[in-house]
C-alpha positions in Angstrom: 22.0 31.3 -3.1 23.6 28.8 -5.2 26.6 27.4 -4.3 30.1 27.6 -6.1 31.6 24.7 -7.6 35.4 24.0 -8.8 35.0 21.7 -11.3 37.7 19.4 -12.4 38.1 20.3 -16.2 40.3 17.4 -17.8 39.6 13.6 -18.4 39.8 12.0 -14.8 37.6 9.1 -15.0 38.2 5.3 -14.2 37.3 4.6 -18.3 37.9 6.1 -21.5 36.5 8.8 -23.2 33.8 7.7 -26.2 34.5 9.4 -29.4 30.8 9.0 -30.3 29.4 11.4 -27.5 30.1 14.7 -26.7 30.4 15.3 -22.5 30.5 18.4 -20.0 30.2 19.4 -17.2 27.0 20.7 -16.2 25.5 21.8 -12.0 22.2 21.9 -10.8 20.7 22.4 -8.1 18.3 20.1 -5.3 15.9 21.5 -3.0 17.6 21.5 0.4 19.5 24.3 -1.9 22.7 22.5 -2.4 24.0 22.0 -6.2 25.2 19.2 -7.9 27.8 18.9 -10.2 27.4 16.1 -13.0 28.7 15.5 -15.8 26.7 15.4 -19.0 26.7 12.8 -21.8 25.2 14.0 -25.5 25.0 11.7 -28.7 26.9 13.5 -31.8 24.4 14.6 -34.6 21.3 14.6 -32.4 18.7 16.1 -33.1 15.2 16.2 -31.7 15.0 16.1 -29.0 15.8 13.2 -27.4 15.5 10.8 -23.6 17.2 11.1 -20.9 18.9 9.4 -18.1 19.8 10.1 -15.1 21.8 7.9 -13.0 23.8 7.9 -9.7 25.6 4.9 -7.7 27.4 2.8 -6.1 27.2 4.6 -2.4 30.7 6.1 -2.1 31.9 6.1 -6.0 31.9 9.4 -7.4 30.5 10.3 -11.1 34.2 9.4 -13.5 33.4 6.1 -11.7 30.7 3.3 -12.5 28.0 6.1 -13.0 29.8 7.8 -15.6 30.6 4.2 -17.3 27.2 3.8 -17.2 25.9 6.9 -18.8 28.9 7.0 -21.0 27.8 4.0 -22.8 23.8 4.3 -22.9 24.3 7.4 -24.7 26.3 5.4 -27.4 22.3 3.8 -27.3 21.4 7.4 -28.5 19.9 8.7 -24.7 21.1 12.2 -23.3 22.4 10.8 -20.0 23.7 12.7 -16.8 26.0 11.2 -14.4 26.1 13.2 -10.3 27.6 13.2 -8.2 25.1 13.4 -4.7 24.3 15.3 -2.3 28.0 15.8 0.3 30.1 13.8 -2.3 32.9 14.6 -4.7 32.7 17.3 -6.6 28.7 17.9 -5.6 28.5 20.6 -2.5 26.5 20.4 0.6 28.0 20.3 4.9 28.8 19.2 6.0 30.8 16.3 4.0 30.5 12.8 4.2 27.2 12.1 5.1 24.3 10.1 3.2 20.9 10.6 3.7 17.8 8.6 3.0 15.6 11.9 2.1 18.0 14.0 0.6 19.6 11.3 -1.6 16.4 10.4 -2.9 16.0 14.3 -3.8 19.1 13.9 -5.6 17.6 11.9 -8.0 14.5 13.9 -8.3 16.5 17.0 -9.0 18.4 15.7 -11.5 15.0 14.6 -13.0 14.6 18.7 -12.8 17.4 19.3 -14.3 16.6 17.2 -17.8 13.0 18.0 -17.9 13.5 22.0 -18.4 16.9 20.8 -21.0 15.5 22.0 -25.0 17.0 19.0 -26.3 15.0 16.5 -23.6 11.9 15.8 -24.2 10.2 15.7 -20.3 7.4 13.0 -21.1 10.7 10.3 -21.6 12.7 10.6 -18.4 14.3 7.4 -17.2 16.7 6.8 -14.4 19.5 4.2 -12.9 21.0 3.8 -10.2 23.7 1.0 -9.0 24.3 -0.8 -5.7 23.0 1.8 -3.0 22.0 4.4 -5.1 19.4 1.3 -7.1 17.6 2.3 -3.9 17.4 4.9 -3.8 16.2 5.1 -7.8 13.2 2.8 -6.8 12.5 5.5 -4.3 12.3 8.1 -6.5 10.0 6.3 -9.1 8.0 5.3 -5.5 7.3 8.9 -5.7 8.1 10.7 -8.9 5.1 9.6 -11.6 8.2 11.8 -14.4 10.0 8.7 -14.2 8.9 6.5 -17.0 11.6 3.7 -16.9 14.3 2.8 -14.0 16.9 0.4 -13.6 18.6 -0.6 -10.5 21.5 -2.3 -10.8 23.1 -4.9 -8.6 20.7 -3.1 -5.5 21.8 -3.1 -2.4 19.3 -1.4 0.6 21.1 0.9 2.3 18.5 1.3 5.2 18.5 -2.1 5.7 21.2 -3.1 5.7 21.8 0.0 8.7 18.9 -1.4 10.3 19.1 -5.5 10.2 23.6 -5.8 9.6 25.2 -8.1 6.7 22.9 -10.4 5.1 20.1 -9.9 8.1 23.2 -10.8 10.6 21.9 -8.4 13.3 18.2 -8.3 13.0 17.1 -8.4 16.2 15.1 -5.5 19.0 18.4 -5.5 21.4 21.0 -5.0 18.2 19.8 -2.1 17.0 19.0 -1.0 20.8 23.2 -1.6 21.5 23.5 -0.2 17.9 21.7 3.3 18.0 23.8 3.7 22.2 26.6 3.5 19.7 25.8 5.8 17.4 24.0 8.2 20.0 27.3 7.9 22.1 29.6 9.5 19.4 27.8 12.5 18.9 28.5 13.6 21.7 32.0 12.6 20.8 32.3 14.4 18.0 30.3 17.4 19.2 33.2 18.3 21.7 36.2 17.1 19.3 34.2 19.8 17.2 34.4 16.9 14.1 32.7 14.5 12.2 34.6 10.8 13.2 34.2 9.1 9.7 34.1 5.1 9.0 33.2 2.9 6.2 34.3 2.5 3.0 36.5 0.0 2.1 39.2 -1.8 4.9 42.6 -1.5 3.8 45.1 -3.6 4.9 42.6 -7.1 3.3 42.6 -9.2 5.8 43.3 -12.6 5.5 40.3 -13.4 6.5 37.6 -10.3 5.0 34.3 -12.0 3.2 34.8 -12.7 -0.4 32.4 -9.3 -1.0 34.8 -6.9 1.2 37.9 -8.8 -1.6 35.4 -7.8 -4.2 35.3 -4.1 -2.8 39.5 -4.2 -2.7 40.5 -5.3 -5.4 37.4 -2.4 -7.2 38.3 1.0 -5.3 41.8 -0.1 -4.0 43.1 -0.9 -7.2 44.3 0.7 -10.7 40.5 -1.1 -12.0 38.7 1.6 -9.7 40.3 3.6 -7.8 39.1 6.8 -8.1 40.5 10.1 -5.8 37.2 11.5 -4.3 35.6 8.3 -4.7 35.2 7.6 0.0 35.2 4.1 -0.7 39.2 4.7 -2.3 40.0 7.3 0.5 38.2 7.3 3.3 35.1 6.7 5.3 31.8 8.5 6.3 30.3 9.9 8.9 29.4 7.4 11.7 25.9 9.1 12.7 24.1 9.7 9.4 23.9 6.3 9.8 20.9 7.2 12.3 18.2 7.4 9.2 18.4 5.2 7.7 17.7 2.6 10.8 14.5 4.9 11.2 13.9 5.6 8.1 13.2 2.7 5.2 13.3 3.0 1.7 10.8 1.0 -0.9 8.4 1.1 1.5 5.9 2.2 -1.5 7.7 0.4 -4.3 4.8 -1.6 -5.0 2.9 1.4 -6.2 5.1 2.4 -9.0 3.7 2.5 -11.7 6.5 2.7 -14.1 8.4 -0.1 -15.2 11.4 -1.3 -13.7 14.3 -3.2 -14.5 16.3 -4.8 -11.5 19.8 -6.7 -12.6 21.7 -8.5 -9.8 25.0 -10.9 -10.5 24.3 -14.4 -9.4 27.4 -15.0 -7.3 26.5 -10.8 -5.5 25.8 -10.1 -2.3 23.6 -8.2 -2.8 21.0 -10.8 -4.2 18.7 -10.4 -1.3 18.2 -7.5 -1.6 17.6 -7.1 -5.1 15.4 -10.5 -4.8 13.1 -9.2 -2.5 13.2 -6.0 -4.0 11.8 -7.0 -7.0 9.5 -9.1 -5.2 7.3 -5.6 -4.5 7.2 -4.5 -6.9 3.6 -4.9 -9.3 2.0 -4.6 -12.3 3.3 -7.3 -16.1 6.4 -3.9 -16.9 8.7 -5.5 -14.1 11.8 -7.8 -15.0 14.6 -9.0 -12.7 17.2 -9.8 -14.9 20.4 -11.9 -13.5 23.6 -11.9 -14.7 25.2 -15.1 -14.8 28.9 -15.3 -12.8 29.0 -12.3 -12.3 29.8 -11.1 -9.0 29.1 -7.5 -7.3 31.6 -5.1 -8.7 31.4 -6.8 -11.9 28.0 -5.2 -12.7 30.5 -1.3 -11.5 33.0 -1.7 -14.7 33.4 -5.1 -16.3 31.5 -3.6 -19.9 31.7 -7.6 -21.1 29.2 -8.7 -18.2 27.0 -5.1 -17.4 23.7 -5.9 -20.5 23.9 -2.1 -21.6 22.1 -3.4 -25.0 19.7 -5.1 -22.3 19.3 -1.8 -21.2 19.0 0.3 -23.7 16.3 -1.9 -25.5 14.1 -2.0 -21.7 13.9 2.2 -22.4 13.7 1.9 -25.4 10.5 -0.1 -25.3 9.3 2.4 -22.1 10.7 5.9 -22.8 8.1 6.5 -26.0 
């Protein structure tokens, strides 16, 4: 039975509405039975079957933020696009709330391809995806198993499985550190079962400590200020189910990234803390249709919403070349 979602109808994005595209709310479901909410952007006066792009991310964000900005802008370049909330997040369904899963969230991308493939104004042979930040890794994971995806962009890619297993900048990459993390997370499961609700953690720290690392300040400036704040964003207003991190420890993504045959563009900022994720992920890719694009002087969240920094023209050219 399909979940009944209540979708906000007014424009509540963190970016202005474009007059060059039409916008509508849609829903679709994944193979776990979860109903997902999305914004569909269609170029005005478009005719015939269009190339389509599904967009998701960053981790903890909602479609009204970066994903929507990417989708709307790519629609201005002539693509039919869809920005969606992943399972358990934003306006999408799924219980309990605030859960992340390398399996289910990869499936979310595939379900988006399912939906786009049967639209009357979409060419099912010309579908691409964009994953931002934590969902950049999920996008590559989807591309590794879904041959329908003809082109993938991973923007400021962040490998959530790696950071859970090894810590930021691999600072906790030891058997003992992982054991202690597993021990603490499993102890939390018992505490949660006793209390009857799941403890939350993560999100963006508030108030911001004076000695916070640069990337934490970067997140704070985006998610906790008017620039990128959204009421449904977990990064703006809360955190994730603590113990959902356990699955990321045992199920690393990108295992078969070297077998992706479709085109891939990996983008990262020169000053972004995710640079090492992006470079290492790119190193796994094979073939002559893979490209790494470094944006000079850009920090992580510049590639979320700074339209003069995000290489939209480059992405449009990439998709036009490979969705043909």
